[in-house]
C-alpha positions, -999 to 999 in steps of 0.1 A, spaced: -205 -572 -824 -178 -555 -803 -151 -578 -788 -124 -573 -763 -101 -545 -775 -128 -528 -797 -152 -527 -768 -126 -512 -745 -118 -485 -771 -156 -478 -776 -161 -475 -738 -131 -451 -734 -143 -430 -763 -179 -429 -749 -167 -419 -714 -145 -391 -729 -174 -376 -749 -200 -379 -721 -189 -349 -700 -189 -327 -731 -226 -330 -736 -241 -325 -702 -274 -339 -689 -305 -317 -686 -333 -321 -662 -362 -297 -657 -387 -290 -630 -420 -272 -632 -444 -256 -606 -479 -250 -620 -495 -215 -614 -526 -219 -635 -545 -245 -655 -524 -258 -684 -535 -255 -720 -532 -279 -749 -495 -290 -756 -478 -273 -785 -446 -278 -804 -415 -266 -786 -404 -248 -817 -435 -225 -813 -423 -212 -779 -409 -177 -781 -382 -164 -758 -389 -131 -739 -365 -108 -720 -392 -87 -705 -429 -91 -699 -450 -87 -731 -481 -64 -730 -507 -92 -726 -499 -126 -711 -510 -152 -686 -487 -170 -662 -489 -208 -665 -459 -222 -646 -424 -216 -631 -398 -238 -649 -362 -246 -641 -336 -263 -662 -306 -280 -645 -276 -290 -666 -252 -314 -650 -218 -325 -661 -213 -294 -683 -176 -289 -673 -163 -283 -709 -193 -266 -724 -192 -229 -732 -217 -206 -715 -235 -201 -748 -239 -239 -752 -252 -242 -717 -276 -214 -723 -289 -229 -755 -293 -264 -739 -312 -248 -709 -335 -227 -732 -343 -258 -753 -353 -277 -721 -374 -248 -708 -391 -244 -741 -400 -282 -742 -414 -279 -706 -434 -248 -714 -448 -263 -746 -460 -294 -727 -484 -272 -707 -495 -250 -736 -473 -220 -730 -463 -202 -761 -436 -181 -744 -409 -183 -717 -396 -153 -698 -360 -159 -686 -357 -148 -650 -320 -157 -643 -291 -179 -655 -263 -193 -633 -236 -206 -657 -211 -215 -630 -208 -242 -604 -231 -248 -575 -206 -254 -548 -213 -277 -519 -209 -269 -482 -200 -297 -458 -193 -332 -466 -210 -365 -472 -238 -375 -496 -263 -348 -484 -241 -316 -482 -257 -282 -479 -256 -263 -512 -260 -228 -526 -288 -227 -551 -318 -250 -555 -306 -286 -557 -317 -318 -542 -289 -342 -553 -252 -347 -549 -239 -331 -580 -213 -304 -573 -212 -287 -607 -243 -277 -626 -258 -248 -645 -293 -235 -636 -318 -214 -655 -351 -202 -642 -380 -190 -663 -417 -183 -663 -439 -202 -688 -464 -178 -702 -493 -177 -727 -490 -145 -748 -524 -133 -760 
């Protein structure tokens, strides 16, 4: 059990590491009937449309608190989140549409400021990746 000084040290260490990892959330908008869920490792990444595919959903990954992460680490974390979302609706591929590695800057002041990008919360720094979940035939 942690006591006094040890707990304080643990708390400080935890709070120092927390901003390094980032928090990922995802959103999905269905375009067609979902299929059977598959393993996220089975989802392939596409840079252009394959010859035969079916659109299943639009997916977004939002990474918050990624101040000290490299663009490559942000991209990897976003792709993993998108692959998990796509796999949950039976998509075996994701087609990356765009990636915004920088900040989403707020306009105005207060809790509900106007923002550039698609956000519905009060975070002023996040990374966003949009993709299309597809079933390649």
